[in-house]
MMTF fields as JSON, N, C-alpha, C and O atoms, coordinates in Angstrom:
{
  "mmtfVersion": "1.0.0",
  "mmtfProducer": "UNKNOWN",
  "numBonds": 515,
  "numAtoms": 516,
  "numGroups": 129,
  "numChains": 1,
  "numModels": 1,
  "chainsPerModel": [1],
  "groupsPerChain": [129],
  "chainIdList": ["A"],
  "bondAtomList": [4, 2, 8, 6, 12, 10, 16, 14, 20, 18, 24, 22, 28, 26, 32, 30, 36, 34, 40, 38, 44, 42, 48, 46, 52, 50, 56, 54, 60, 58, 64, 62, 68, 66, 72, 70, 76, 74, 80, 78, 84, 82, 88, 86, 92, 90, 96, 94, 100, 98, 104, 102, 108, 106, 112, 110, 116, 114, 120, 118, 124, 122, 128, 126, 132, 130, 136, 134, 140, 138, 144, 142, 148, 146, 152, 150, 156, 154, 160, 158, 164, 162, 168, 166, 172, 170, 176, 174, 180, 178, 184, 182, 188, 186, 192, 190, 196, 194, 200, 198, 204, 202, 208, 206, 212, 210, 216, 214, 220, 218, 224, 222, 228, 226, 232, 230, 236, 234, 240, 238, 244, 242, 248, 246, 252, 250, 256, 254, 260, 258, 264, 262, 268, 266, 272, 270, 276, 274, 280, 278, 284, 282, 288, 286, 292, 290, 296, 294, 300, 298, 304, 302, 308, 306, 312, 310, 316, 314, 320, 318, 324, 322, 328, 326, 332, 330, 336, 334, 340, 338, 344, 342, 348, 346, 352, 350, 356, 354, 360, 358, 364, 362, 368, 366, 372, 370, 376, 374, 380, 378, 384, 382, 388, 386, 392, 390, 396, 394, 400, 398, 404, 402, 408, 406, 412, 410, 416, 414, 420, 418, 424, 422, 428, 426, 432, 430, 436, 434, 440, 438, 444, 442, 448, 446, 452, 450, 456, 454, 460, 458, 464, 462, 468, 466, 472, 470, 476, 474, 480, 478, 484, 482, 488, 486, 492, 490, 496, 494, 500, 498, 504, 502, 508, 506, 512, 510],
  "bondOrderList": [1, 1, 1, 1, 1, 1, 1, 1, 1, 1, 1, 1, 1, 1, 1, 1, 1, 1, 1, 1, 1, 1, 1, 1, 1, 1, 1, 1, 1, 1, 1, 1, 1, 1, 1, 1, 1, 1, 1, 1, 1, 1, 1, 1, 1, 1, 1, 1, 1, 1, 1, 1, 1, 1, 1, 1, 1, 1, 1, 1, 1, 1, 1, 1, 1, 1, 1, 1, 1, 1, 1, 1, 1, 1, 1, 1, 1, 1, 1, 1, 1, 1, 1, 1, 1, 1, 1, 1, 1, 1, 1, 1, 1, 1, 1, 1, 1, 1, 1, 1, 1, 1, 1, 1, 1, 1, 1, 1, 1, 1, 1, 1, 1, 1, 1, 1, 1, 1, 1, 1, 1, 1, 1, 1, 1, 1, 1, 1],
  "groupList": [{"groupName": "UNK", "atomNameList": ["N", "CA", "C", "O"], "elementList": ["N", "C", "C", "O"], "formalChargeList": [0, 0, 0, 0], "bondAtomList": [1, 0, 2, 1, 3, 2], "bondOrderList": [1, 1, 2], "singleLetterCode": "X", "chemCompType": "L-PEPTIDE LINKING"}],
  "groupTypeList": [0, 0, 0, 0, 0, 0, 0, 0, 0, 0, 0, 0, 0, 0, 0, 0, 0, 0, 0, 0, 0, 0, 0, 0, 0, 0, 0, 0, 0, 0, 0, 0, 0, 0, 0, 0, 0, 0, 0, 0, 0, 0, 0, 0, 0, 0, 0, 0, 0, 0, 0, 0, 0, 0, 0, 0, 0, 0, 0, 0, 0, 0, 0, 0, 0, 0, 0, 0, 0, 0, 0, 0, 0, 0, 0, 0, 0, 0, 0, 0, 0, 0, 0, 0, 0, 0, 0, 0, 0, 0, 0, 0, 0, 0, 0, 0, 0, 0, 0, 0, 0, 0, 0, 0, 0, 0, 0, 0, 0, 0, 0, 0, 0, 0, 0, 0, 0, 0, 0, 0, 0, 0, 0, 0, 0, 0, 0, 0, 0],
  "groupIdList": [1, 2, 3, 4, 5, 6, 7, 8, 9, 10, 11, 12, 13, 14, 15, 16, 17, 18, 19, 20, 21, 22, 23, 24, 25, 26, 27, 28, 29, 30, 31, 32, 33, 34, 35, 36, 37, 38, 39, 40, 41, 42, 43, 44, 45, 46, 47, 48, 49, 50, 51, 52, 53, 54, 55, 56, 57, 58, 59, 60, 61, 62, 63, 64, 65, 66, 67, 68, 69, 70, 71, 72, 73, 74, 75, 76, 77, 78, 79, 80, 81, 82, 83, 84, 85, 86, 87, 88, 89, 90, 91, 92, 93, 94, 95, 96, 97, 98, 99, 100, 101, 102, 103, 104, 105, 106, 107, 108, 109, 110, 111, 112, 113, 114, 115, 116, 117, 118, 119, 120, 121, 122, 123, 124, 125, 126, 127, 128, 129],
  "secStructList": [7, 7, 6, 6, 4, 4, 4, 4, 6, 6, 7, 1, 1, 1, 1, 7, 7, 7, 2, 2, 2, 2, 2, 2, 2, 2, 6, 6, 7, 7, 7, 2, 2, 2, 2, 2, 2, 2, 2, 2, 7, 2, 2, 2, 2, 2, 2, 2, 2, 2, 2, 2, 2, 2, 2, 2, 2, 2, 2, 2, 2, 2, 6, 6, 6, 6, 1, 7, 7, 2, 2, 2, 2, 2, 2, 2, 2, 6, 6, 7, 1, 7, 2, 2, 2, 2, 2, 2, 2, 2, 2, 2, 2, 2, 2, 7, 2, 2, 2, 2, 2, 2, 2, 2, 2, 2, 2, 2, 2, 2, 2, 1, 7, 7, 7, 7, 7, 7, 2, 2, 2, 2, 2, 2, 2, 1, 7, 7, 7],
  "xCoordList": [0.843, 0.0, 0.879, 1.77, 0.644, 1.403, 1.0, -0.18, 1.986, 1.713, 0.826, 0.137, 0.841, 0.06, -1.402, -2.22, -1.74, -3.099, -4.162, -5.193, -3.941, -4.948, -5.075, -6.056, -4.136, -4.16, -5.067, -5.341, -5.542, -6.462, -7.78, -8.458, -8.146, -9.39, -9.274, -8.353, -10.198, -10.183, -9.653, -9.903, -8.929, -8.409, -9.568, -10.271, -9.765, -10.883, -10.476, -11.314, -9.192, -8.686, -7.884, -6.688, -8.521, -7.76, -6.999, -7.44, -5.878, -5.292, -4.562, -4.036, -4.552, -3.845, -2.353, -1.84, -1.681, -0.242, 0.487, 0.09, 1.551, 2.328, 3.129, 3.321, 3.582, 4.373, 5.636, 6.01, 6.294, 7.533, 7.264, 8.075, 6.137, 5.777, 5.438, 5.792, 4.75, 4.413, 5.662, 5.755, 6.618, 7.87, 8.611, 9.136, 8.654, 9.303, 8.602, 9.261, 7.281, 6.527, 6.826, 6.942, 6.951, 7.249, 8.65, 8.935, 9.523, 10.878, 10.953, 12.02, 9.808, 9.782, 10.155, 10.465, 10.13, 10.511, 9.32, 9.413, 8.215, 7.014, 6.969, 7.299, 6.548, 6.374, 5.001, 4.224, 4.714, 3.474, 2.223, 1.255, 2.242, 1.04, 0.805, -0.339, 1.876, 1.738, 1.185, 0.297, 1.704, 1.208, -0.267, -1.033, -0.664, -2.073, -2.939, -4.024, -2.453, -3.199, -3.334, -4.422, -2.257, -2.289, -3.197, -3.834, -3.254, -4.108, -5.592, -6.416, -5.922, -7.334, -7.762, -8.956, -6.823, -7.17, -6.735, -5.553, -7.679, -7.326, -6.758, -5.945, -7.179, -6.682, -5.172, -4.419, -4.745, -3.313, -2.514, -1.375, -3.112, -2.437, -2.203, -1.153, -3.181, -3.014, -1.901, -1.155, -1.791, -0.713, 0.646, 1.566, 0.772, 2.038, 2.283, 3.404, 1.243, 1.388, 1.858, 2.696, 1.313, 1.739, 3.202, 3.938, 3.622, 5.025, 5.95, 6.994, 5.567, 6.378, 6.47, 7.547, 5.35, 5.351, 6.238, 6.971, 6.174, 7.005, 8.49, 9.316, 8.833, 10.23, 10.728, 11.854, 9.908, 10.308, 10.511, 11.467, 9.596, 9.724, 11.014, 11.727, 11.302, 12.517, 13.758, 14.731, 13.736, 14.884, 15.099, 16.238, 14.01, 14.146, 14.681, 15.562, 14.148, 14.525, 15.948, 16.68, 16.331, 17.606, 18.66, 19.692, 18.409, 19.331, 20.737, 20.978, 21.628, 23.048, 23.286, 24.259, 22.405, 22.507, 23.819, 24.421, 24.255, 25.45, 26.667, 27.689, 26.569, 27.679, 28.662, 28.269, 29.949, 30.917, 30.627, 30.045, 31.035, 30.819, 31.682, 32.624, 31.349, 32.151, 33.577, 34.52, 33.749, 35.097, 35.92, 37.099, 35.311, 36.018, 36.357, 37.447, 35.427, 35.703, 36.833, 37.655, 36.88, 37.982, 39.295, 40.285, 39.31, 40.52, 40.924, 42.113, 39.949, 40.219, 40.922, 41.927, 40.391, 40.969, 42.378, 43.212, 42.636, 43.944, 44.921, 46.066, 44.481, 45.359, 45.656, 46.715, 44.758, 44.998, 44.44, 44.648, 43.744, 43.153, 44.153, 45.008, 44.039, 44.898, 44.402, 43.334, 45.175, 44.865, 43.491, 42.779, 43.114, 41.813, 40.673, 39.73, 40.757, 39.718, 39.672, 38.594, 40.841, 40.906, 40.228, 39.477, 40.496, 39.882, 38.368, 37.626, 37.905, 36.468, 35.79, 34.738, 36.407, 35.826, 35.878, 34.923, 36.986, 37.103, 36.022, 35.433, 35.763, 34.704, 33.344, 32.539, 33.093, 31.817, 31.655, 30.587, 32.713, 32.659, 32.354, 31.638, 32.9, 32.653, 31.188, 30.694, 30.491, 29.093, 28.082, 26.888, 28.532, 27.605, 27.851, 28.876, 26.907, 27.051, 27.111, 27.813, 26.386, 26.391, 27.768, 28.264, 28.385, 29.723, 30.768, 31.708, 30.618, 31.554, 31.513, 32.551, 30.32, 30.175, 30.811, 31.485, 30.596, 31.182, 32.706, 33.383, 33.251, 34.705, 35.249, 36.306, 34.543, 34.989, 35.053, 36.004, 34.055, 34.071, 35.207, 35.894, 35.405, 36.487, 37.848, 38.742, 38.007, 39.289, 39.543, 40.695, 38.493, 38.68, 39.198, 40.102, 38.631, 39.076, 40.504, 41.283, 40.859, 42.212, 43.214, 44.347, 42.801, 43.716, 43.983, 44.912, 43.196, 43.418, 44.73, 45.02, 45.519, 46.786, 46.537, 45.597, 47.396, 47.316, 47.934, 48.985, 47.291, 47.794, 48.508, 47.935, 49.767, 50.522, 50.27, 50.382, 49.929, 49.635, 50.781, 51.117, 51.365, 52.448, 51.893, 50.697, 52.767, 52.325, 51.695, 50.816, 52.135, 51.561, 50.088, 49.308, 49.689, 48.284, 47.456, 46.329, 48.007, 47.291, 47.118, 46.055, 48.173, 48.109, 47.038, 46.307, 46.951, 45.984, 44.549, 43.625, 44.35, 42.999, 42.547, 41.39, 43.423, 43.03, 42.014, 42.099, 41.061, 40.073, 40.736, 41.629, 40.282, 40.797, 40.115, 38.94, 40.86, 40.267, 39.913, 39.402],
  "yCoordList": [-1.191, 0.0, 1.243, 1.37, 2.133, 3.375, 4.343, 4.469, 5.02, 5.958, 7.118, 7.721, 7.432, 8.565, 8.205, 9.098, 6.914, 6.513, 7.118, 7.574, 7.135, 7.643, 9.155, 9.694, 9.836, 11.304, 11.888, 13.088, 11.049, 11.554, 11.999, 12.87, 11.411, 11.787, 13.216, 13.541, 14.054, 15.441, 16.404, 17.607, 15.895, 16.761, 17.13, 16.253, 18.434, 18.858, 18.983, 19.262, 18.777, 18.827, 17.562, 17.65, 16.37, 15.137, 15.123, 15.733, 14.444, 13.651, 14.547, 15.606, 14.087, 14.827, 14.833, 13.937, 15.843, 15.949, 14.859, 14.504, 14.334, 13.283, 13.877, 15.09, 13.013, 13.459, 14.185, 15.193, 13.685, 14.329, 15.728, 16.635, 15.908, 17.234, 18.17, 19.348, 17.641, 18.46, 18.877, 20.015, 17.969, 18.311, 19.383, 20.332, 19.239, 20.257, 21.601, 22.637, 21.59, 22.837, 23.442, 24.662, 22.608, 23.13, 23.725, 24.562, 23.296, 23.852, 25.06, 25.648, 25.433, 26.583, 26.244, 27.138, 24.956, 24.518, 23.99, 22.941, 24.702, 24.255, 24.861, 26.031, 24.034, 24.565, 25.239, 25.232, 25.812, 26.582, 25.728, 26.176, 24.508, 23.67, 23.276, 23.181, 23.051, 22.731, 23.929, 23.78, 25.115, 26.329, 26.555, 26.947, 26.306, 26.462, 25.459, 25.799, 24.229, 23.212, 23.626, 23.534, 24.072, 24.471, 25.675, 25.792, 26.565, 27.749, 27.364, 28.004, 26.311, 25.95, 24.796, 24.516, 24.129, 22.962, 23.171, 23.038, 23.498, 23.727, 22.487, 22.607, 21.305, 20.059, 19.916, 19.688, 20.05, 19.909, 21.081, 20.907, 22.271, 23.437, 23.215, 23.584, 22.611, 22.298, 21.279, 21.356, 20.328, 19.335, 20.019, 19.677, 20.988, 21.727, 22.538, 22.577, 23.182, 23.963, 23.078, 23.489, 21.858, 20.933, 20.535, 20.421, 20.325, 19.988, 21.132, 20.907, 22.358, 23.529, 23.643, 23.897, 23.458, 23.534, 22.447, 22.697, 21.248, 20.151, 20.449, 20.181, 21.003, 21.352, 22.402, 22.309, 23.388, 24.427, 23.843, 24.185, 22.953, 22.297, 21.487, 21.531, 20.764, 19.948, 20.825, 20.492, 21.941, 22.85, 23.395, 23.513, 23.729, 24.221, 23.133, 23.385, 21.927, 20.828, 20.34, 20.032, 20.272, 19.643, 20.628, 20.22, 21.925, 22.945, 22.668, 22.703, 22.404, 22.18, 21.056, 21.083, 20.085, 18.962, 18.197, 17.766, 18.032, 17.239, 18.099, 17.584, 19.388, 20.304, 20.32, 20.155, 20.521, 20.698, 21.992, 22.925, 22.034, 23.245, 24.382, 24.157, 25.59, 26.747, 26.604, 26.993, 26.054, 25.846, 24.938, 25.203, 23.876, 22.966, 23.682, 23.5, 24.498, 25.246, 26.252, 26.457, 26.876, 27.797, 27.022, 27.465, 25.867, 25.038, 24.608, 24.554, 24.303, 23.947, 25.103, 24.904, 26.297, 27.475, 27.779, 28.296, 27.466, 27.748, 26.59, 26.674, 25.511, 24.373, 23.553, 22.932, 23.533, 22.847, 21.422, 20.716, 20.992, 19.653, 18.628, 18.941, 17.386, 16.329, 15.988, 16.439, 15.198, 14.936, 14.298, 14.646, 13.379, 12.716, 13.702, 13.75, 14.489, 15.488, 16.513, 16.901, 16.951, 17.962, 17.446, 18.176, 16.185, 15.605, 15.515, 15.81, 15.111, 14.996, 16.363, 16.495, 17.38, 18.727, 19.288, 19.923, 19.059, 19.552, 18.939, 19.628, 17.649, 16.996, 17.611, 17.868, 17.844, 18.434, 19.827, 20.169, 20.623, 21.991, 21.964, 22.827, 20.971, 20.861, 20.549, 20.863, 19.928, 19.528, 20.454, 20.361, 21.347, 22.156, 23.644, 24.194, 24.274, 25.699, 26.562, 27.573, 26.179, 26.967, 26.965, 28.015, 25.796, 25.722, 26.357, 26.986, 26.201, 26.834, 28.35, 29.011, 28.894, 30.335, 30.754, 31.781, 29.958, 30.288, 30.228, 31.079, 29.223, 29.114, 30.304, 30.835, 30.725, 31.896, 33.126, 33.903, 33.305, 34.435, 34.3, 35.275, 33.091, 32.871, 33.112, 33.675, 32.687, 32.889, 34.365, 34.797, 35.14, 36.59, 37.153, 37.988, 36.703, 37.171, 36.744, 37.517, 35.509, 35.011, 35.825, 36.027, 36.294, 37.035, 38.452, 39.103, 38.936, 40.287, 40.34, 39.442, 41.373, 41.467, 41.744, 42.446, 41.18, 41.452, 42.809, 43.144, 43.576, 44.903, 44.782, 44.339, 45.181, 45.145, 46.439, 47.536, 46.28, 47.448, 47.637, 46.738, 48.805, 49.13, 49.694, 49.968, 49.869, 50.376, 51.761, 52.088, 52.573, 53.917, 53.865, 54.705, 52.885, 52.746, 52.28, 52.735, 51.391, 50.915, 52.056, 52.208, 52.861, 53.998, 54.987, 55.555, 55.188, 56.14, 55.655, 56.468, 54.366, 53.812, 53.74, 53.415, 54.033, 53.972, 55.059, 56.155, 54.774, 55.805, 56.948, 56.739, 58.131, 59.307, 59.413, 59.075, 59.886, 60.025, 61.436, 61.75],
  "zCoordList": [0.0, 0.0, 0.0, 0.839, -0.906, -1.025, 0.083, 0.409, 0.656, 1.757, 1.314, 2.136, 0.02, -0.479, -0.766, -0.985, -0.77, -1.145, -0.241, -0.735, 1.06, 1.998, 1.969, 2.48, 1.401, 1.417, 0.339, 0.351, -0.604, -1.624, -1.006, -1.552, 0.125, 0.786, 1.299, 2.048, 0.896, 1.339, 0.299, 0.381, -0.673, -1.737, -2.659, -3.163, -2.878, -3.731, -5.195, -6.053, -5.483, -6.862, -7.149, -7.424, -7.091, -7.267, -8.586, -9.56, -8.63, -7.561, -6.552, -6.894, -5.311, -4.258, -4.575, -5.246, -4.087, -4.314, -3.536, -2.426, -4.127, -3.463, -2.306, -2.223, -1.431, -0.28, -0.716, -0.116, -1.753, -2.202, -2.759, -2.57, -3.441, -3.962, -2.801, -2.826, -1.783, -0.613, 0.156, 0.617, 0.298, 0.983, 0.196, 0.779, -1.119, -1.95, -1.778, -1.691, -1.729, -1.538, -0.176, -0.053, 0.848, 2.19, 2.253, 3.11, 1.35, 1.265, 0.336, 0.161, -0.264, -1.164, -2.593, -3.379, -2.944, -4.29, -5.079, -5.717, -5.041, -5.752, -7.147, -7.344, -8.121, -9.473, -9.581, -8.627, -10.737, -10.933, -10.735, -10.121, -11.253, -11.12, -9.656, -9.213, -8.92, -7.493, -6.737, -5.898, -7.028, -6.373, -6.676, -5.796, -7.928, -8.304, -7.536, -7.064, -7.418, -6.676, -5.211, -4.644, -4.603, -3.194, -2.971, -1.924, -3.951, -3.845, -3.866, -3.212, -4.624, -4.76, -3.845, -3.737, -3.191, -2.369, -0.921, -0.606, -0.039, 1.363, 2.054, 2.97, 1.622, 2.232, 2.012, 2.959, 0.778, 0.471, 1.046, 1.479, 1.05, 1.638, 3.133, 3.659, 3.821, 5.257, 5.465, 6.442, 4.549, 4.657, 4.568, 5.311, 3.659, 3.544, 4.814, 5.322, 5.325, 6.564, 7.718, 8.52, 7.797, 8.863, 8.687, 9.668, 7.447, 7.192, 7.591, 8.204, 7.245, 7.609, 9.124, 9.664, 9.81, 11.277, 11.872, 12.828, 11.314, 11.808, 11.581, 12.454, 10.41, 10.133, 11.12, 11.609, 11.413, 12.374, 13.768, 14.465, 14.167, 15.471, 15.546, 16.549, 14.499, 14.47, 14.507, 15.184, 13.789, 13.823, 15.225, 15.678, 15.917, 17.297, 18.219, 19.04, 18.082, 18.974, 18.727, 19.668, 17.465, 17.123, 16.639, 16.108, 16.819, 16.332, 16.848, 18.055, 15.973, 16.254, 17.258, 18.011, 17.264, 18.191, 18.02, 19.004, 16.788, 16.52, 16.211, 15.759, 16.447, 16.174, 17.343, 18.498, 17.031, 18.115, 18.861, 18.308, 20.111, 20.908, 20.368, 19.608, 20.768, 20.364, 20.874, 20.185, 22.067, 22.606, 21.699, 21.462, 21.194, 20.292, 18.987, 18.446, 18.479, 17.25, 17.461, 16.567, 18.629, 18.946, 18.964, 18.381, 19.629, 19.664, 18.257, 17.946, 17.408, 16.015, 15.305, 14.623, 15.469, 14.81, 15.32, 14.576, 16.559, 17.145, 16.961, 17.405, 16.312, 16.062, 17.305, 17.387, 18.266, 19.535, 19.58, 20.567, 18.544, 18.548, 18.035, 17.206, 18.541, 17.996, 16.587, 16.174, 15.861, 14.448, 14.25, 13.308, 15.118, 14.983, 15.2, 14.41, 16.272, 16.539, 15.417, 14.967, 14.967, 13.906, 12.636, 11.989, 12.282, 11.084, 11.244, 10.307, 12.428, 12.68, 12.571, 11.947, 13.187, 13.152, 11.733, 11.284, 11.024, 9.644, 8.758, 7.924, 8.938, 8.16, 8.491, 7.596, 9.777, 10.182, 9.574, 9.067, 9.628, 9.09, 7.597, 7.089, 6.895, 5.453, 5.153, 4.071, 6.118, 5.909, 6.572, 6.285, 7.454, 8.255, 7.999, 8.4, 7.335, 7.015, 8.274, 8.293, 9.324, 10.564, 11.213, 11.623, 11.308, 11.91, 10.999, 11.485, 9.692, 8.766, 8.927, 8.891, 9.105, 9.317, 10.641, 10.713, 11.686, 12.987, 12.928, 13.504, 12.233, 12.092, 11.309, 11.648, 10.271, 9.505, 10.406, 10.327, 11.255, 12.195, 13.198, 13.502, 13.713, 14.669, 14.028, 14.659, 12.778, 12.1, 11.834, 11.813, 11.631, 11.507, 12.815, 12.819, 13.928, 15.239, 15.523, 16.079, 15.143, 15.376, 14.571, 15.008, 13.398, 12.535, 13.029, 12.551, 13.962, 14.468, 15.235, 16.025, 15.016, 15.742, 17.219, 17.593, 18.036, 19.462, 19.736, 19.19, 20.566, 20.914, 22.244, 23.24, 22.243, 23.489, 24.238, 23.689, 25.495, 26.32, 27.296, 28.067, 27.249, 28.171, 29.46, 29.562, 30.456, 31.754, 31.672, 32.469, 30.721, 30.609, 30.228, 30.676, 29.401, 29.019, 30.213, 30.41, 30.991, 32.176, 33.168, 33.77, 33.337, 34.248, 33.775, 34.587, 32.448, 31.896, 32.089, 32.107, 32.23, 32.381, 33.83, 34.095, 34.761, 36.174, 36.476, 35.922, 37.34, 37.691, 38.455, 39.276, 38.168, 38.874, 40.221, 40.363, 41.213, 42.552, 42.822, 43.897]
}
């Protein structure tokens, strides 16, 4: 039995859209005929709305669940990880846009020159009495 067979019930513009077409629509990748169907069929439009809501819930629940911590990413940027950890983190960064973005930001910070502060600067920052 096909998973889409039961979903035809309630569709006012049969045939009902397949699950793969609905998932594509929930991702914003619907073609013109799919958009027209969703505009005229409240049943299929509700199915897309439920998929979007489920995706949002999953993103909230699992947001960065398998990502390394910021501390690990900092250690990665500073070259402090052993070869095995470094390879694991590098692979993750290649697959995860969020971590790749965070590493890019961290590497910008690492590239900033350190400013040496002499005693005169510290003296100048002391509160006046």
